[in-house]
C-alpha positions as CSV (number, residue, x, y, z in Angstrom):
1,M,-29.0,-84.3,5.6
2,Q,-32.2,-82.3,6.0
3,R,-31.0,-80.9,9.3
4,S,-27.7,-79.6,7.7
5,S,-29.6,-77.8,4.9
6,R,-31.9,-76.2,7.5
7,S,-28.9,-75.0,9.5
8,K,-27.2,-73.4,6.5
9,F,-30.5,-71.7,5.6
10,L,-30.7,-70.2,9.1
11,L,-27.2,-69.0,8.9
12,V,-27.8,-67.2,5.6
13,V,-31.0,-65.5,6.9
14,T,-29.2,-64.4,10.1
15,G,-26.4,-62.9,8.0
16,L,-28.8,-61.0,5.8
17,V,-30.6,-59.6,8.9
18,A,-27.2,-58.5,10.4
19,V,-26.2,-56.7,7.2
20,G,-29.5,-54.9,7.0
21,T,-29.2,-53.8,10.6
22,L,-25.7,-52.4,10.0
23,A,-26.9,-50.6,6.8
24,G,-29.8,-49.0,8.8
25,C,-27.4,-47.7,11.4
26,A,-25.1,-46.2,8.7
27,S,-28.1,-44.4,7.1
28,D,-29.7,-43.2,10.4
29,G,-26.5,-42.2,12.3
30,Q,-23.1,-41.0,11.2
31,P,-21.9,-42.2,7.7
32,A,-19.5,-45.0,7.7
33,A,-17.1,-43.1,5.4
34,T,-15.7,-39.6,6.4
35,E,-14.3,-36.9,4.2
36,T,-11.3,-34.9,5.2
37,V,-11.6,-31.2,4.3
38,T,-8.4,-29.2,4.2
39,A,-8.7,-25.4,4.9
40,P,-7.4,-23.3,2.0
41,A,-4.0,-21.7,2.5
42,P,-4.1,-17.9,3.2
43,S,-3.4,-15.8,0.2
44,A,0.1,-14.3,0.1
45,S,0.3,-10.6,0.7
46,A,3.0,-8.1,1.6
47,P,3.1,-7.4,5.3
48,Q,1.8,-4.0,6.2
49,S,2.2,-2.2,9.5
50,S,-0.9,-0.5,11.1
51,E,0.8,2.8,10.5
52,E,1.2,2.2,6.8
53,S,-2.4,1.2,6.4
54,T,-3.6,4.7,7.5
55,S,-1.6,6.5,4.9
56,A,-3.2,7.8,1.8
57,A,-2.7,5.5,-1.1
58,P,-0.5,6.9,-3.9
59,S,-2.2,7.7,-7.1
60,A,-0.8,7.2,-10.6
61,G,-2.3,9.5,-13.3
62,S,-3.4,8.1,-16.7
63,G,-2.3,11.1,-18.8
64,S,1.1,12.3,-19.9
65,S,2.5,15.6,-21.2
66,A,5.4,16.3,-23.5
67,G,8.6,17.7,-22.2
68,S,12.2,17.0,-21.5
69,G,12.6,13.7,-19.6
70,A,9.0,12.6,-20.3
71,S,8.0,9.6,-22.4
72,G,4.7,8.6,-23.8
73,G,3.8,5.6,-21.6
74,D,4.4,3.6,-18.5
75,T,4.2,-0.1,-17.7
76,A,4.5,-2.0,-14.5
77,G,7.6,-3.6,-15.7
78,D,9.7,-0.4,-15.9
79,R,8.1,1.5,-13.0
80,C,10.6,2.6,-10.4
81,V,10.4,0.5,-7.3
82,V,11.3,1.5,-3.7
83,S,14.5,-0.5,-3.6
84,S,15.9,1.6,-6.5
85,L,14.8,5.0,-5.1
86,A,16.1,7.5,-2.6
87,G,14.2,10.5,-1.4
88,R,15.0,13.9,0.0
89,I,13.5,17.4,0.5
90,E,14.9,20.4,-1.3
91,A,14.0,24.1,-1.2
92,G,11.1,25.1,-3.5
93,S,9.7,28.5,-4.4
94,G,9.2,29.6,-0.8
95,G,5.4,29.4,-0.6
96,A,2.9,32.0,0.5
97,A,2.1,33.4,3.9
98,G,1.3,30.7,6.4
99,S,2.9,27.9,4.3
100,V,6.1,26.8,2.7
101,L,6.6,25.1,-0.6
102,V,9.4,22.5,-0.9
103,H,10.3,19.9,-3.5
104,L,10.0,16.2,-2.7
105,V,12.8,14.6,-4.8
106,L,13.1,11.0,-5.8
107,E,16.4,9.8,-7.3
108,N,16.9,6.6,-9.3
109,T,19.7,4.9,-7.4
110,G,19.4,1.7,-9.4
111,S,21.4,0.5,-12.4
112,T,18.6,0.6,-15.0
113,T,16.2,3.2,-16.3
114,C,12.7,3.3,-14.8
115,T,9.7,5.6,-14.7
116,V,7.5,7.5,-12.2
117,Q,4.1,8.9,-13.1
118,G,1.5,10.5,-10.9
119,W,1.1,11.6,-7.3
120,P,2.9,10.2,-4.3
121,G,1.3,9.3,-1.0
122,V,2.9,11.6,1.7
123,S,2.5,11.8,5.4
124,F,4.5,13.0,8.5
125,V,5.9,10.2,10.7
126,G,7.6,10.3,14.0
127,G,8.2,8.8,17.4
128,G,11.2,6.9,16.1
129,T,8.8,4.2,15.0
130,G,7.5,5.4,11.6
131,K,4.0,6.0,13.1
132,Q,2.0,8.4,11.0
133,I,1.3,11.9,12.5
134,G,-2.0,13.6,11.5
135,A,-3.6,13.6,8.1
136,A,-1.9,12.4,4.9
137,A,-1.3,14.9,2.1
138,T,-4.1,15.8,-0.2
139,Q,-3.2,15.3,-3.9
140,E,-3.6,18.3,-6.2
141,K,-5.1,16.6,-9.2
142,S,-5.1,19.7,-11.4
143,S,-1.3,19.6,-11.6
144,S,0.6,18.3,-14.6
145,H,1.3,14.5,-14.4
146,P,3.7,13.4,-17.1
147,T,5.4,10.0,-17.2
148,V,9.0,10.8,-16.1
149,T,11.8,8.5,-17.3
150,L,14.7,8.3,-14.9
151,A,18.1,7.1,-16.0
152,P,20.4,6.0,-13.2
153,G,21.2,9.0,-11.1
154,K,18.4,11.2,-12.4
155,T,15.6,12.7,-10.3
156,A,11.9,13.5,-10.4
157,V,10.4,16.4,-8.4
158,A,6.9,16.7,-6.7
159,P,6.1,20.2,-5.3
160,L,4.9,19.7,-1.7
161,K,3.1,22.5,0.2
162,I,3.4,22.4,4.0
163,V,1.0,24.7,6.0
164,R,2.6,26.0,9.1
165,A,1.3,24.2,12.3
166,E,1.3,27.6,14.1
167,N,-1.7,28.6,12.0
168,Y,-3.8,26.3,14.3
169,S,-4.3,26.7,18.0
170,A,-2.5,24.2,20.1
171,G,-5.8,22.5,20.9
172,D,-6.8,22.1,17.3
173,C,-3.3,21.0,16.2
174,S,-1.6,19.1,19.0
175,P,1.8,19.9,17.5
176,Q,4.6,17.4,17.3
177,T,8.1,17.4,15.7
178,P,8.2,14.6,13.1
179,D,11.2,12.5,12.2
180,G,10.4,13.1,8.5
181,F,8.0,11.8,5.8
182,R,6.7,8.5,4.7
183,V,6.5,8.5,0.9
184,Y,4.7,6.1,-1.4
185,P,6.0,6.4,-5.0
186,P,3.1,6.5,-7.5
187,G,1.5,3.0,-8.0
188,S,3.5,1.5,-5.1
189,K,2.3,-0.2,-2.0
190,Q,5.8,0.0,-0.5
191,S,7.1,3.2,1.0
192,L,10.4,4.9,1.8
193,F,11.4,7.2,4.7
194,V,12.6,10.8,4.0
195,K,14.3,12.2,7.0
196,D,13.5,15.9,7.8
197,T,12.9,17.6,11.1
198,D,12.5,21.2,9.9
199,F,8.7,21.3,10.2
200,Q,6.0,20.9,12.8
201,A,3.2,18.4,12.3
202,C,-0.3,18.3,13.8
203,A,-1.3,15.1,15.5
204,S,-5.0,16.1,14.9
205,A,-6.2,14.7,11.6
206,D,-8.5,17.7,11.3
207,A,-5.6,20.0,10.8
208,S,-4.6,19.3,7.2
209,L,-1.0,20.5,6.6
210,L,0.2,18.7,3.4
211,A,-0.7,19.0,-0.3
212,V,1.4,17.4,-3.0
213,Q,1.5,17.8,-6.8
214,A,2.5,15.1,-9.3
215,F,6.1,14.3,-10.2
216,V,7.7,16.2,-13.0
217,P,11.2,16.0,-14.5
218,E,14.0,17.7,-12.7
219,G,14.0,21.4,-13.5
220,Q,10.4,21.5,-14.7
221,A,8.6,22.2,-11.3
222,T,6.7,25.4,-11.7
223,S,6.3,26.1,-8.0
C-alpha cells in the first residue's frame, strides 16, 4: 500500500516537471500558437496608361458667370462624363502671326442634360497608340469659366491656341505629325480622343505649343 502511494506521487511530480519544461520551451522559443495575417486587398482604381499619366490634369473652375446656356452651379451627379461626350475641332477666329486659334467643341451625345465647367486637359497624341507628344496645354486662368448646361445635342466650346511648330528650330522642336488630341473634360480622370492631323506637334516638351481657355456656351466664345 505504501509502495503504491509512493509510485503515484512520483508520477505526479514527473508530470509537473514535464509540463514546466514544455512551458519553458514555449516562452523561450517560438510561441505555440500562430496568428495568420492576411494582406489588405489593393484599393480599386481606374486603370491608367503611362501616356495618360503624363497629361495635364483638367481643372474645374469654382466660379460661374451669367449668360445664355449657363446655370448657377454644378454637382458631380450631373457633370458630363466621357461616355456621353463627343469632341471635334472647329475653326476659330484665326489667331495671330505664328499661331492659330481653333475651337475645341464637346457635344452632349447622351440622353440627359449634363454640365461642363472649367478648363479641359489637352495634349497632342500620335504614333497610332495615343502616346502624348510634347507638353500638355497650359490653361489660361484669366478666361471666363461659367457652368455650361448641355441638353442632349448641345455643345460647349473652349478656344484653343496652337503655336505653329515652324516657329521653333528642328532641333528645339523635333516636329511630328500627331493623330489628334487627348482631351480630359473638366473634373474628369477619363479622356476622349479628338482626331485631327492638320497641325504639327513638337516632341520636345520645352516647345510649348498649346494654350486652352475654359468652356463657354456655344456661340459665346470671344476668340
